[in-house]
N, CA, C, O and the ligand as a Tripos MOL2 file, in Angstrom:
@<TRIPOS>MOLECULE
protein
  317   315    80     0     0
PROTEIN
NO_CHARGES

@<TRIPOS>ATOM
      1 N           0.8030   -1.2010    0.0240 N.3       1 MET1
      2 CA          0.0070    0.0060    0.0120 C.3       1 MET1
      3 C           0.8930    1.2450    0.0580 C.2       1 MET1
      4 O           1.8830    1.3350    0.7850 O.2       1 MET1
      5 N           0.4770    2.1650   -0.7480 N.am      2 GLU2
      6 CA          1.2450    3.3970   -0.8780 C.3       2 GLU2
      7 C           1.0770    4.2720    0.3520 C.2       2 GLU2
      8 O           0.0580    4.2330    1.0420 O.2       2 GLU2
      9 N           2.1020    5.0540    0.5980 N.am      3 ARG3
     10 CA          2.0670    5.9820    1.7720 C.3       3 ARG3
     11 C           0.8360    6.9100    1.6810 C.2       3 ARG3
     12 O           0.1300    7.0910    2.6730 O.2       3 ARG3
     13 N           0.5740    7.5050    0.4820 N.am      4 GLN4
     14 CA         -0.5300    8.4120    0.4660 C.3       4 GLN4
     15 C          -1.8840    7.6940    0.7230 C.2       4 GLN4
     16 O          -2.7690    8.2470    1.3760 O.2       4 GLN4
     17 N          -2.0190    6.5060    0.2200 N.am      5 GLN5
     18 CA         -3.2730    5.7130    0.4380 C.3       5 GLN5
     19 C          -3.5150    5.4560    1.9220 C.2       5 GLN5
     20 O          -4.6570    5.4320    2.3790 O.2       5 GLN5
     21 N          -2.4560    5.2680    2.6480 N.am      6 ILE6
     22 CA         -2.5420    5.0370    4.1160 C.3       6 ILE6
     23 C          -2.8840    6.3500    4.7750 C.2       6 ILE6
     24 O          -3.7650    6.4090    5.6320 O.2       6 ILE6
     25 N          -2.1730    7.4360    4.3720 N.am      7 LEU7
     26 CA         -2.4780    8.7530    4.9720 C.3       7 LEU7
     27 C          -3.8890    9.1520    4.7000 C.2       7 LEU7
     28 O          -4.4850    9.8570    5.5140 O.2       7 LEU7
     29 N          -4.4750    8.7260    3.5650 N.am      8 ASP8
     30 CA         -5.7900    9.1580    3.3050 C.3       8 ASP8
     31 C          -6.9020    8.5740    4.1480 C.2       8 ASP8
     32 O          -8.0640    8.9810    4.1450 O.2       8 ASP8
     33 N          -6.3970    7.5230    4.9080 N.am      9 LEU9
     34 CA         -7.3530    6.8480    5.7920 C.3       9 LEU9
     35 C          -7.6040    7.6470    7.1690 C.2       9 LEU9
     36 O          -8.4640    7.3250    7.9880 O.2       9 LEU9
     37 N          -6.7890    8.6570    7.2900 N.am     10 TYR10
     38 CA         -6.8320    9.4490    8.4830 C.3      10 TYR10
     39 C          -7.3920   10.8660    8.1950 C.2      10 TYR10
     40 O          -7.3860   11.4060    7.0890 O.2      10 TYR10
     41 N          -7.8630   11.3750    9.3130 N.am     11 GLU11
     42 CA         -8.3440   12.8220    9.1550 C.3      11 GLU11
     43 C          -7.2610   13.7160    9.6050 C.2      11 GLU11
     44 O          -6.6570   13.4790   10.6520 O.2      11 GLU11
     45 N          -6.9800   14.7590    8.8440 N.am     12 TRP12
     46 CA         -5.7700   15.5350    9.0850 C.3      12 TRP12
     47 C          -6.2740   16.9960    9.5100 C.2      12 TRP12
     48 O          -7.1920   17.5940    8.9480 O.2      12 TRP12
     49 N          -5.5660   17.4480   10.5370 N.am     13 ASP13
     50 CA         -5.8150   18.8180   11.0320 C.3      13 ASP13
     51 C          -4.5180   19.3440   11.5950 C.2      13 ASP13
     52 O          -3.6160   18.6140   12.0060 O.2      13 ASP13
     53 N          -4.4860   20.7350   11.5850 N.am     14 ASP14
     54 CA         -3.3220   21.2970   12.1060 C.3      14 ASP14
     55 C          -3.0450   20.9720   13.5260 C.2      14 ASP14
     56 O          -3.9880   21.0430   14.3140 O.2      14 ASP14
     57 N          -1.8620   20.6200   13.9570 N.am     15 GLY15
     58 CA         -1.5540   20.2950   15.3090 C.3      15 GLY15
     59 C          -0.0680   20.1890   15.5510 C.2      15 GLY15
     60 O           0.7520   20.6110   14.7360 O.2      15 GLY15
     61 N           0.2420   19.6400   16.6410 N.am     16 VAL16
     62 CA          1.7100   19.4300   16.9650 C.3      16 VAL16
     63 C           1.9160   17.9130   17.1210 C.2      16 VAL16
     64 O           1.2070   17.2250   17.8560 O.2      16 VAL16
     65 N           2.8990   17.4550   16.4060 N.am     17 CYS17
     66 CA          3.1790   15.9940   16.5050 C.3      17 CYS17
     67 C           3.7080   15.6370   17.9070 C.2      17 CYS17
     68 O           4.5020   16.4050   18.4490 O.2      17 CYS17
     69 N           3.3330   14.5800   18.4800 N.am     18 PHE18
     70 CA          3.8840   14.2640   19.8130 C.3      18 PHE18
     71 C           5.3190   13.8260   19.8440 C.2      18 PHE18
     72 O           5.9280   13.8260   20.9140 O.2      18 PHE18
     73 N           5.9030   13.4440   18.6980 N.am     19 ARG19
     74 CA          7.2530   13.1000   18.5780 C.3      19 ARG19
     75 C           8.0870   14.2650   17.9720 C.2      19 ARG19
     76 O           9.3030   14.3100   18.1540 O.2      19 ARG19
     77 N           7.4620   15.1510   17.2910 N.am     20 HIS20
     78 CA          8.1600   16.1680   16.5490 C.3      20 HIS20
     79 C           7.6190   17.5610   16.9550 C.2      20 HIS20
     80 O           7.2140   18.3330   16.0860 O.2      20 HIS20
     81 N           7.6080   17.8850   18.2540 N.am     21 PRO21
     82 CA          7.0780   19.2790   18.6630 C.3      21 PRO21
     83 C           7.8400   20.3710   18.0830 C.2      21 PRO21
     84 O           7.3020   21.4740   17.9850 O.2      21 PRO21
     85 N           9.0640   20.1850   17.6790 N.am     22 ASN22
     86 CA          9.9160   21.2150   17.1660 C.3      22 ASN22
     87 C           9.5530   21.5120   15.7190 C.2      22 ASN22
     88 O          10.0510   22.4930   15.1670 O.2      22 ASN22
     89 N           8.7020   20.7060   15.0790 N.am     23 ARG23
     90 CA          8.2790   21.0270   13.7220 C.3      23 ARG23
     91 C           7.1630   22.0690   13.7950 C.2      23 ARG23
     92 O           6.8260   22.6500   12.7630 O.2      23 ARG23
     93 N           6.5670   22.3360   14.9770 N.am     24 GLY24
     94 CA          5.5660   23.3390   15.1270 C.3      24 GLY24
     95 C           4.2680   22.7630   14.6080 C.2      24 GLY24
     96 O           4.0800   21.5470   14.5850 O.2      24 GLY24
     97 N           3.3540   23.6610   14.1810 N.am     25 THR25
     98 CA          2.0820   23.2730   13.8190 C.3      25 THR25
     99 C           2.0870   22.7840   12.4100 C.2      25 THR25
    100 O           2.4480   23.5290   11.4990 O.2      25 THR25
    101 N           1.6960   21.5480   12.1990 N.am     26 ILE26
    102 CA          1.8030   20.9110   10.9520 C.3      26 ILE26
    103 C           0.4700   19.9660   10.7610 C.2      26 ILE26
    104 O          -0.2420   19.7200   11.7340 O.2      26 ILE26
    105 N           0.2180   19.5310    9.6570 N.am     27 PRO27
    106 CA         -0.9110   18.5920    9.4650 C.3      27 PRO27
    107 C          -0.6490   17.2910   10.3480 C.2      27 PRO27
    108 O           0.3660   16.6090   10.2000 O.2      27 PRO27
    109 N          -1.5930   17.0160   11.2300 N.am     28 THR28
    110 CA         -1.4380   15.8260   12.0490 C.3      28 THR28
    111 C          -2.7560   15.0450   12.1020 C.2      28 THR28
    112 O          -3.8160   15.5740   11.7690 O.2      28 THR28
    113 N          -2.6730   13.8150   12.5140 N.am     29 ALA29
    114 CA         -3.8760   12.9740   12.7610 C.3      29 ALA29
    115 C          -3.9160   12.6170   14.2470 C.2      29 ALA29
    116 O          -2.8730   12.4710   14.8830 O.2      29 ALA29
    117 N          -5.0810   12.4810   14.7760 N.am     30 CYS30
    118 CA         -5.2300   12.1300   16.1510 C.3      30 CYS30
    119 C          -5.0000   10.6100   16.2690 C.2      30 CYS30
    120 O          -5.6630    9.8390   15.5750 O.2      30 CYS30
    121 N          -4.1350   10.1990   17.0770 N.am     31 VAL31
    122 CA         -3.7760    8.8060   17.2630 C.3      31 VAL31
    123 C          -4.2900    8.3760   18.6720 C.2      31 VAL31
    124 O          -4.3960    7.1640   18.8640 O.2      31 VAL31
    125 N          -4.5910    9.1570   19.5880 N.am     32 LYS32
    126 CA         -5.0590    8.7080   20.8780 C.3      32 LYS32
    127 C          -5.6460    9.9160   21.6530 C.2      32 LYS32
    128 O          -5.2290   11.0650   21.5050 O.2      32 LYS32
    129 N          -6.6300    9.5660   22.4770 N.am     33 VAL33
    130 CA         -7.2340   10.6410   23.3490 C.3      33 VAL33
    131 C          -6.9490   10.1820   24.7740 C.2      33 VAL33
    132 O          -7.3810    9.1220   25.2280 O.2      33 VAL33
    133 N          -6.1910   11.0480   25.4540 N.am     34 LEU34
    134 CA         -5.9030   10.7760   26.8410 C.3      34 LEU34
    135 C          -6.8970   11.5400   27.7150 C.2      34 LEU34
    136 O          -7.3780   12.6070   27.3340 O.2      34 LEU34
    137 N          -7.2000   10.9860   28.8890 N.am     35 HIS35
    138 CA         -8.1160   11.6070   29.7950 C.3      35 HIS35
    139 C          -7.4170   11.8530   31.1400 C.2      35 HIS35
    140 O          -7.6860   11.1670   32.1260 O.2      35 HIS35
    141 N          -6.5100   12.8500   31.1600 N.am     36 PRO36
    142 CA         -5.8590   13.1010   32.4440 C.3      36 PRO36
    143 C          -6.8810   13.6450   33.4250 C.2      36 PRO36
    144 O          -7.7520   14.4390   33.0720 O.2      36 PRO36
    145 N          -6.7510   13.1940   34.6740 N.am     37 ARG37
    146 CA         -7.6850   13.4670   35.7300 C.3      37 ARG37
    147 C          -7.8420   15.0510   35.8530 C.2      37 ARG37
    148 O          -6.8640   15.7860   35.9860 O.2      37 ARG37
    149 N          -9.0680   15.4830   35.7990 N.am     38 GLY38
    150 CA         -9.4030   16.8560   35.9750 C.3      38 GLY38
    151 C          -9.0680   17.8170   34.8870 C.2      38 GLY38
    152 O          -9.2310   19.0270   35.0420 O.2      38 GLY38
    153 N          -8.5820   17.2750   33.7450 N.am     39 VAL39
    154 CA         -8.2340   18.0660   32.6010 C.3      39 VAL39
    155 C          -9.0340   17.9040   31.3350 C.2      39 VAL39
    156 O          -8.7130   18.4020   30.2560 O.2      39 VAL39
    157 N         -10.1450   17.1370   31.5630 N.am     40 GLY40
    158 CA        -10.8490   16.8690   30.3250 C.3      40 GLY40
    159 C         -10.2400   15.9260   29.5060 C.2      40 GLY40
    160 O         -10.0130   14.7970   29.9410 O.2      40 GLY40
    161 N          -9.9190   16.2860   28.2560 N.am     41 GLN41
    162 CA         -9.1530   15.3590   27.3900 C.3      41 GLN41
    163 C          -8.0280   15.9890   26.6760 C.2      41 GLN41
    164 O          -8.0290   17.1940   26.4200 O.2      41 GLN41
    165 N          -7.0920   15.2130   26.3580 N.am     42 HIS42
    166 CA         -5.8930   15.6540   25.5930 C.3      42 HIS42
    167 C          -5.6510   14.7770   24.3780 C.2      42 HIS42
    168 O          -5.5270   13.5580   24.4930 O.2      42 HIS42
    169 N          -5.5900   15.3560   23.3050 N.am     43 GLN43
    170 CA         -5.4020   14.5370   22.0300 C.3      43 GLN43
    171 C          -3.9010   14.3060   21.7450 C.2      43 GLN43
    172 O          -3.1160   15.2540   21.7440 O.2      43 GLN43
    173 N          -3.5420   13.1360   21.5230 N.am     44 VAL44
    174 CA         -2.1820   12.8220   21.0360 C.3      44 VAL44
    175 C          -2.2110   12.8590   19.5560 C.2      44 VAL44
    176 O          -2.9340   12.0830   18.9310 O.2      44 VAL44
    177 N          -1.4380   13.7500   18.9580 N.am     45 ARG45
    178 CA         -1.4530   13.8640   17.4510 C.3      45 ARG45
    179 C          -0.1660   13.4850   16.7860 C.2      45 ARG45
    180 O           0.8950   13.7010   17.3720 O.2      45 ARG45
    181 N          -0.1920   12.9190   15.5680 N.am     46 ALA46
    182 CA          1.0070   12.4720   14.9320 C.3      46 ALA46
    183 C           1.1140   13.0160   13.5450 C.2      46 ALA46
    184 O           0.1100   13.1870   12.8530 O.2      46 ALA46
    185 N           2.3690   13.3020   13.1160 N.am     47 CYS47
    186 CA          2.5190   13.8020   11.6740 C.3      47 CYS47
    187 C           2.5200   12.6310   10.8280 C.2      47 CYS47
    188 O           2.4720   11.4910   11.2910 O.2      47 CYS47
    189 N           2.5800   12.9220    9.4660 N.am     48 GLY48
    190 CA          2.5500   11.8040    8.5230 C.3      48 GLY48
    191 C           3.6890   10.8020    8.7200 C.2      48 GLY48
    192 O           3.4990    9.5880    8.6560 O.2      48 GLY48
    193 N           4.8310   11.3360    8.9530 N.am     49 ASP49
    194 CA          5.9720   10.3560    9.1590 C.3      49 ASP49
    195 C           5.6240    9.2960   10.2470 C.2      49 ASP49
    196 O           5.7540    8.0830   10.0830 O.2      49 ASP49
    197 N           5.1890    9.8730   11.3260 N.am     50 CYS50
    198 CA          4.9250    9.0680   12.5140 C.3      50 CYS50
    199 C           3.8230    8.1590   12.2290 C.2      50 CYS50
    200 O           3.9230    6.9890   12.5980 O.2      50 CYS50
    201 N           2.7310    8.5820   11.5850 N.am     51 VAL51
    202 CA          1.6070    7.6660   11.2860 C.3      51 VAL51
    203 C           2.0430    6.5030   10.4250 C.2      51 VAL51
    204 O           1.6220    5.3650   10.6330 O.2      51 VAL51
    205 N           2.9450    6.8170    9.3950 N.am     52 ILE52
    206 CA          3.4380    5.7040    8.5480 C.3      52 ILE52
    207 C           4.3270    4.7970    9.4210 C.2      52 ILE52
    208 O           4.2650    3.5760    9.2720 O.2      52 ILE52
    209 N           5.0960    5.3190   10.2670 N.am     53 GLY53
    210 CA          5.9210    4.5170   11.1390 C.3      53 GLY53
    211 C           5.2240    3.5900   12.0410 C.2      53 GLY53
    212 O           5.6320    2.4520   12.2700 O.2      53 GLY53
    213 N           4.0910    4.1380   12.5830 N.am     54 MET54
    214 CA          3.1890    3.2950   13.4600 C.3      54 MET54
    215 C           2.4790    2.2280   12.5910 C.2      54 MET54
    216 O           2.3220    1.0920   13.0410 O.2      54 MET54
    217 N           2.0650    2.5550   11.4110 N.am     55 GLU55
    218 CA          1.5040    1.6020   10.5710 C.3      55 GLU55
    219 C           2.4780    0.5160   10.2500 C.2      55 GLU55
    220 O           2.0910   -0.6510   10.1920 O.2      55 GLU55
    221 N           3.7250    0.8440   10.0370 N.am     56 ASP56
    222 CA          4.6890   -0.2070    9.6840 C.3      56 ASP56
    223 C           4.7850   -1.1530   10.7960 C.2      56 ASP56
    224 O           4.8250   -2.3660   10.5850 O.2      56 ASP56
    225 N           4.8260   -0.6150   12.0530 N.am     57 ILE57
    226 CA          4.9330   -1.5140   13.2550 C.3      57 ILE57
    227 C           3.7600   -2.3520   13.3190 C.2      57 ILE57
    228 O           3.8870   -3.5310   13.6500 O.2      57 ILE57
    229 N           2.6230   -1.8610   13.0340 N.am     58 ARG58
    230 CA          1.3200   -2.6920   13.1170 C.3      58 ARG58
    231 C           1.4260   -3.8260   12.0310 C.2      58 ARG58
    232 O           1.1100   -4.9880   12.2890 O.2      58 ARG58
    233 N           1.8670   -3.4400   10.8600 N.am     59 ARG59
    234 CA          1.9800   -4.4300    9.7770 C.3      59 ARG59
    235 C           2.9150   -5.5410   10.1180 C.2      59 ARG59
    236 O           2.6270   -6.7170    9.8950 O.2      59 ARG59
    237 N           4.0620   -5.1510   10.6700 N.am     60 GLU60
    238 CA          5.0140   -6.2160   11.0050 C.3      60 GLU60
    239 C           4.4510   -7.1240   12.1850 C.2      60 GLU60
    240 O           4.6380   -8.3410   12.1810 O.2      60 GLU60
    241 N           3.7930   -6.5100   13.1360 N.am     61 ALA61
    242 CA          3.2910   -7.2330   14.3040 C.3      61 ALA61
    243 C           2.2170   -8.1670   13.7950 C.2      61 ALA61
    244 O           2.1220   -9.2850   14.3020 O.2      61 ALA61
    245 N           1.3820   -7.7780   12.8030 N.am     62 ALA62
    246 CA          0.2600   -8.5630   12.2520 C.3      62 ALA62
    247 C           0.8660   -9.7530   11.4950 C.2      62 ALA62
    248 O           0.3730  -10.8770   11.5850 O.2      62 ALA62
    249 N           1.9610   -9.4770   10.7370 N.am     63 ALA63
    250 CA          2.6840  -10.4890    9.9690 C.3      63 ALA63
    251 C           3.1660  -11.6440   10.8900 C.2      63 ALA63
    252 O           2.9790  -12.8390   10.6600 O.2      63 ALA63
    253 N           3.8230  -11.1130   11.9820 N.am     64 ARG64
    254 CA          4.3590  -12.0900   12.9610 C.3      64 ARG64
    255 C           3.2540  -12.9080   13.6330 C.2      64 ARG64
    256 O           3.4050  -14.1080   13.8640 O.2      64 ARG64
    257 N           2.0610  -12.1880   13.9630 N.am     65 ALA65
    258 CA          1.0040  -12.9490   14.6020 C.3      65 ALA65
    259 C           0.2210  -13.7670   13.6240 C.2      65 ALA65
    260 O          -0.6530  -14.5400   14.0180 O.2      65 ALA65
    261 N           0.5130  -13.6180   12.3640 N.am     66 GLY66
    262 CA         -0.1990  -14.3030   11.2880 C.3      66 GLY66
    263 C          -1.6670  -13.8070   11.0880 C.2      66 GLY66
    264 O          -2.5200  -14.5080   10.5440 O.2      66 GLY66
    265 N          -1.9030  -12.5370   11.5690 N.am     67 SER67
    266 CA         -3.2140  -11.9800   11.4050 C.3      67 SER67
    267 C          -3.1850  -10.9180   10.3340 C.2      67 SER67
    268 O          -2.1400  -10.4490    9.8820 O.2      67 SER67
    269 N          -4.3530  -10.5840    9.9740 N.am     68 LYS68
    270 CA         -4.5620   -9.7480    8.7900 C.3      68 LYS68
    271 C          -4.3000   -8.2830    9.1500 C.2      68 LYS68
    272 O          -4.7600   -7.7750   10.1730 O.2      68 LYS68
    273 N          -3.5450   -7.6300    8.2710 N.am     69 TYR69
    274 CA         -3.2180   -6.2230    8.5810 C.3      69 TYR69
    275 C          -4.2090   -5.3000    7.8270 C.2      69 TYR69
    276 O          -4.4170   -5.4430    6.6220 O.2      69 TYR69
    277 N          -4.7700   -4.4140    8.5270 N.am     70 GLU70
    278 CA         -5.6680   -3.4480    7.9020 C.3      70 GLU70
    279 C          -5.1790   -2.1110    8.3560 C.2      70 GLU70
    280 O          -5.2140   -1.8370    9.5560 O.2      70 GLU70
    281 N          -4.7050   -1.2250    7.4350 N.am     71 PRO71
    282 CA         -4.2620    0.0430    7.8400 C.3      71 PRO71
    283 C          -5.4820    0.9630    8.1430 C.2      71 PRO71
    284 O          -6.6210    0.7210    7.7430 O.2      71 PRO71
    285 N          -5.1320    2.0290    8.8800 N.am     72 GLY72
    286 CA         -6.1830    3.0090    9.1960 C.3      72 GLY72
    287 C          -6.7630    2.9520   10.6080 C.2      72 GLY72
    288 O          -7.7090    3.6560   10.9600 O.2      72 GLY72
    289 N          -6.1490    2.0820   11.3850 N.am     73 HIS73
    290 CA         -6.7040    1.7770   12.6350 C.3      73 HIS73
    291 C          -5.7380    2.1230   13.9180 C.2      73 HIS73
    292 O          -5.9580    1.6530   15.0340 O.2      73 HIS73
    293 N          -4.7220    2.9380   13.6460 N.am     74 ILE74
    294 CA         -3.8860    3.2520   14.8310 C.3      74 ILE74
    295 C          -4.6390    4.1810   15.7050 C.2      74 ILE74
    296 O          -4.3810    4.1620   16.9090 O.2      74 ILE74
    297 N          -5.5200    4.9760   15.2550 N.am     75 GLY75
    298 CA         -6.2240    5.9820   15.9530 C.3      75 GLY75
    299 C          -7.1840    5.3450   17.0000 C.2      75 GLY75
    300 O          -7.8920    4.3760   16.7270 O.2      75 GLY75
    301 N          -7.1610    5.9430   18.1980 N.am     76 GLU76
    302 CA         -8.1460    5.5530   19.2380 C.3      76 GLU76
    303 C          -9.0310    6.8410   19.4390 C.2      76 GLU76
    304 O          -9.3190    7.2430   20.5670 O.2      76 GLU76
    305 N          -9.4170    7.4240   18.3650 N.am     77 CYS77
    306 CA        -10.1160    8.7080   18.5310 C.3      77 CYS77
    307 C         -11.5320    8.5950   18.0420 C.2      77 CYS77
    308 O         -11.7700    8.5180   16.8360 O.2      77 CYS77
    309 N         -12.4410    8.5840   18.9200 N.am     78 ASP78
    310 CA        -13.8520    8.5910   18.4470 C.3      78 ASP78
    311 C         -14.3400    9.9560   18.6130 C.2      78 ASP78
    312 O         -14.9980   10.2900   19.5980 O.2      78 ASP78
    313 N         -14.0290   10.7460   17.6710 N.am     79 LEU79
    314 CA        -14.4200   12.2310   17.6670 C.3      79 LEU79
    315 C         -15.4100   12.4380   16.6930 C.2      79 LEU79
    316 O         -15.8750   13.5640   16.5150 O.2      79 LEU79
    317 ZN          5.9970   13.1340   13.8750 Zn       80 ZN80
@<TRIPOS>BOND
     1     1     2 1
     2     2     3 1
     3     3     4 2
     4     3     5 am
     5     5     6 1
     6     6     7 1
     7     7     8 2
     8     7     9 am
     9     9    10 1
    10    10    11 1
    11    11    12 2
    12    11    13 am
    13    13    14 1
    14    14    15 1
    15    15    16 2
    16    15    17 am
    17    17    18 1
    18    18    19 1
    19    19    20 2
    20    19    21 am
    21    21    22 1
    22    22    23 1
    23    23    24 2
    24    23    25 am
    25    25    26 1
    26    26    27 1
    27    27    28 2
    28    27    29 am
    29    29    30 1
    30    30    31 1
    31    31    32 2
    32    31    33 am
    33    33    34 1
    34    34    35 1
    35    35    36 2
    36    35    37 am
    37    37    38 1
    38    38    39 1
    39    39    40 2
    40    39    41 am
    41    41    42 1
    42    42    43 1
    43    43    44 2
    44    43    45 am
    45    45    46 1
    46    46    47 1
    47    47    48 2
    48    47    49 am
    49    49    50 1
    50    50    51 1
    51    51    52 2
    52    51    53 am
    53    53    54 1
    54    54    55 1
    55    55    56 2
    56    55    57 am
    57    57    58 1
    58    58    59 1
    59    59    60 2
    60    59    61 am
    61    61    62 1
    62    62    63 1
    63    63    64 2
    64    63    65 am
    65    65    66 1
    66    66    67 1
    67    67    68 2
    68    67    69 am
    69    69    70 1
    70    70    71 1
    71    71    72 2
    72    71    73 am
    73    73    74 1
    74    74    75 1
    75    75    76 2
    76    75    77 am
    77    77    78 1
    78    78    79 1
    79    79    80 2
    80    79    81 am
    81    81    82 1
    82    82    83 1
    83    83    84 2
    84    83    85 am
    85    85    86 1
    86    86    87 1
    87    87    88 2
    88    87    89 am
    89    89    90 1
    90    90    91 1
    91    91    92 2
    92    91    93 am
    93    93    94 1
    94    94    95 1
    95    95    96 2
    96    95    97 am
    97    97    98 1
    98    98    99 1
    99    99   100 2
   100    99   101 am
   101   101   102 1
   102   102   103 1
   103   103   104 2
   104   103   105 am
   105   105   106 1
   106   106   107 1
   107   107   108 2
   108   107   109 am
   109   109   110 1
   110   110   111 1
   111   111   112 2
   112   111   113 am
   113   113   114 1
   114   114   115 1
   115   115   116 2
   116   115   117 am
   117   117   118 1
   118   118   119 1
   119   119   120 2
   120   119   121 am
   121   121   122 1
   122   122   123 1
   123   123   124 2
   124   123   125 am
   125   125   126 1
   126   126   127 1
   127   127   128 2
   128   127   129 am
   129   129   130 1
   130   130   131 1
   131   131   132 2
   132   131   133 am
   133   133   134 1
   134   134   135 1
   135   135   136 2
   136   135   137 am
   137   137   138 1
   138   138   139 1
   139   139   140 2
   140   139   141 am
   141   141   142 1
   142   142   143 1
   143   143   144 2
   144   143   145 am
   145   145   146 1
   146   146   147 1
   147   147   148 2
   148   147   149 am
   149   149   150 1
   150   150   151 1
   151   151   152 2
   152   151   153 am
   153   153   154 1
   154   154   155 1
   155   155   156 2
   156   155   157 am
   157   157   158 1
   158   158   159 1
   159   159   160 2
   160   159   161 am
   161   161   162 1
   162   162   163 1
   163   163   164 2
   164   163   165 am
   165   165   166 1
   166   166   167 1
   167   167   168 2
   168   167   169 am
   169   169   170 1
   170   170   171 1
   171   171   172 2
   172   171   173 am
   173   173   174 1
   174   174   175 1
   175   175   176 2
   176   175   177 am
   177   177   178 1
   178   178   179 1
   179   179   180 2
   180   179   181 am
   181   181   182 1
   182   182   183 1
   183   183   184 2
   184   183   185 am
   185   185   186 1
   186   186   187 1
   187   187   188 2
   188   187   189 am
   189   189   190 1
   190   190   191 1
   191   191   192 2
   192   191   193 am
   193   193   194 1
   194   194   195 1
   195   195   196 2
   196   195   197 am
   197   197   198 1
   198   198   199 1
   199   199   200 2
   200   199   201 am
   201   201   202 1
   202   202   203 1
   203   203   204 2
   204   203   205 am
   205   205   206 1
   206   206   207 1
   207   207   208 2
   208   207   209 am
   209   209   210 1
   210   210   211 1
   211   211   212 2
   212   211   213 am
   213   213   214 1
   214   214   215 1
   215   215   216 2
   216   215   217 am
   217   217   218 1
   218   218   219 1
   219   219   220 2
   220   219   221 am
   221   221   222 1
   222   222   223 1
   223   223   224 2
   224   223   225 am
   225   225   226 1
   226   226   227 1
   227   227   228 2
   228   227   229 am
   229   229   230 1
   230   230   231 1
   231   231   232 2
   232   231   233 am
   233   233   234 1
   234   234   235 1
   235   235   236 2
   236   235   237 am
   237   237   238 1
   238   238   239 1
   239   239   240 2
   240   239   241 am
   241   241   242 1
   242   242   243 1
   243   243   244 2
   244   243   245 am
   245   245   246 1
   246   246   247 1
   247   247   248 2
   248   247   249 am
   249   249   250 1
   250   250   251 1
   251   251   252 2
   252   251   253 am
   253   253   254 1
   254   254   255 1
   255   255   256 2
   256   255   257 am
   257   257   258 1
   258   258   259 1
   259   259   260 2
   260   259   261 am
   261   261   262 1
   262   262   263 1
   263   263   264 2
   264   263   265 am
   265   265   266 1
   266   266   267 1
   267   267   268 2
   268   267   269 am
   269   269   270 1
   270   270   271 1
   271   271   272 2
   272   271   273 am
   273   273   274 1
   274   274   275 1
   275   275   276 2
   276   275   277 am
   277   277   278 1
   278   278   279 1
   279   279   280 2
   280   279   281 am
   281   281   282 1
   282   282   283 1
   283   283   284 2
   284   283   285 am
   285   285   286 1
   286   286   287 1
   287   287   288 2
   288   287   289 am
   289   289   290 1
   290   290   291 1
   291   291   292 2
   292   291   293 am
   293   293   294 1
   294   294   295 1
   295   295   296 2
   296   295   297 am
   297   297   298 1
   298   298   299 1
   299   299   300 2
   300   299   301 am
   301   301   302 1
   302   302   303 1
   303   303   304 2
   304   303   305 am
   305   305   306 1
   306   306   307 1
   307   307   308 2
   308   307   309 am
   309   309   310 1
   310   310   311 1
   311   311   312 2
   312   311   313 am
   313   313   314 1
   314   314   315 1
   315   315   316 2
@<TRIPOS>SUBSTRUCTURE
     1 MET1         2 RESIDUE 1 A MET
     2 GLU2         6 RESIDUE 1 A GLU
     3 ARG3        10 RESIDUE 1 A ARG
     4 GLN4        14 RESIDUE 1 A GLN
     5 GLN5        18 RESIDUE 1 A GLN
     6 ILE6        22 RESIDUE 1 A ILE
     7 LEU7        26 RESIDUE 1 A LEU
     8 ASP8        30 RESIDUE 1 A ASP
     9 LEU9        34 RESIDUE 1 A LEU
    10 TYR10       38 RESIDUE 1 A TYR
    11 GLU11       42 RESIDUE 1 A GLU
    12 TRP12       46 RESIDUE 1 A TRP
    13 ASP13       50 RESIDUE 1 A ASP
    14 ASP14       54 RESIDUE 1 A ASP
    15 GLY15       58 RESIDUE 1 A GLY
    16 VAL16       62 RESIDUE 1 A VAL
    17 CYS17       66 RESIDUE 1 A CYS
    18 PHE18       70 RESIDUE 1 A PHE
    19 ARG19       74 RESIDUE 1 A ARG
    20 HIS20       78 RESIDUE 1 A HIS
    21 PRO21       82 RESIDUE 1 A PRO
    22 ASN22       86 RESIDUE 1 A ASN
    23 ARG23       90 RESIDUE 1 A ARG
    24 GLY24       94 RESIDUE 1 A GLY
    25 THR25       98 RESIDUE 1 A THR
    26 ILE26      102 RESIDUE 1 A ILE
    27 PRO27      106 RESIDUE 1 A PRO
    28 THR28      110 RESIDUE 1 A THR
    29 ALA29      114 RESIDUE 1 A ALA
    30 CYS30      118 RESIDUE 1 A CYS
    31 VAL31      122 RESIDUE 1 A VAL
    32 LYS32      126 RESIDUE 1 A LYS
    33 VAL33      130 RESIDUE 1 A VAL
    34 LEU34      134 RESIDUE 1 A LEU
    35 HIS35      138 RESIDUE 1 A HIS
    36 PRO36      142 RESIDUE 1 A PRO
    37 ARG37      146 RESIDUE 1 A ARG
    38 GLY38      150 RESIDUE 1 A GLY
    39 VAL39      154 RESIDUE 1 A VAL
    40 GLY40      158 RESIDUE 1 A GLY
    41 GLN41      162 RESIDUE 1 A GLN
    42 HIS42      166 RESIDUE 1 A HIS
    43 GLN43      170 RESIDUE 1 A GLN
    44 VAL44      174 RESIDUE 1 A VAL
    45 ARG45      178 RESIDUE 1 A ARG
    46 ALA46      182 RESIDUE 1 A ALA
    47 CYS47      186 RESIDUE 1 A CYS
    48 GLY48      190 RESIDUE 1 A GLY
    49 ASP49      194 RESIDUE 1 A ASP
    50 CYS50      198 RESIDUE 1 A CYS
    51 VAL51      202 RESIDUE 1 A VAL
    52 ILE52      206 RESIDUE 1 A ILE
    53 GLY53      210 RESIDUE 1 A GLY
    54 MET54      214 RESIDUE 1 A MET
    55 GLU55      218 RESIDUE 1 A GLU
    56 ASP56      222 RESIDUE 1 A ASP
    57 ILE57      226 RESIDUE 1 A ILE
    58 ARG58      230 RESIDUE 1 A ARG
    59 ARG59      234 RESIDUE 1 A ARG
    60 GLU60      238 RESIDUE 1 A GLU
    61 ALA61      242 RESIDUE 1 A ALA
    62 ALA62      246 RESIDUE 1 A ALA
    63 ALA63      250 RESIDUE 1 A ALA
    64 ARG64      254 RESIDUE 1 A ARG
    65 ALA65      258 RESIDUE 1 A ALA
    66 GLY66      262 RESIDUE 1 A GLY
    67 SER67      266 RESIDUE 1 A SER
    68 LYS68      270 RESIDUE 1 A LYS
    69 TYR69      274 RESIDUE 1 A TYR
    70 GLU70      278 RESIDUE 1 A GLU
    71 PRO71      282 RESIDUE 1 A PRO
    72 GLY72      286 RESIDUE 1 A GLY
    73 HIS73      290 RESIDUE 1 A HIS
    74 ILE74      294 RESIDUE 1 A ILE
    75 GLY75      298 RESIDUE 1 A GLY
    76 GLU76      302 RESIDUE 1 A GLU
    77 CYS77      306 RESIDUE 1 A CYS
    78 ASP78      310 RESIDUE 1 A ASP
    79 LEU79      314 RESIDUE 1 A LEU
    80 ZN80       317 GROUP 0 **** ****
């Protein structure tokens, strides 16, 4: 699967990547919603490079486990 096809599975919005805060505000996808006590919610956002990296890890894990890999599901964001 091509990089762009994988990226198209996510919703992109301006934000700060959790691994690359020094890149500033860039297009990011929400990959997790944290619920710190008393602070409502905090979105963990990732840039394209990180999303692709996380998908690679999932694909390898699925291959090792003999299960089917389906991109587009790293997010735990029900927004
Ligand atoms: Zn990043």
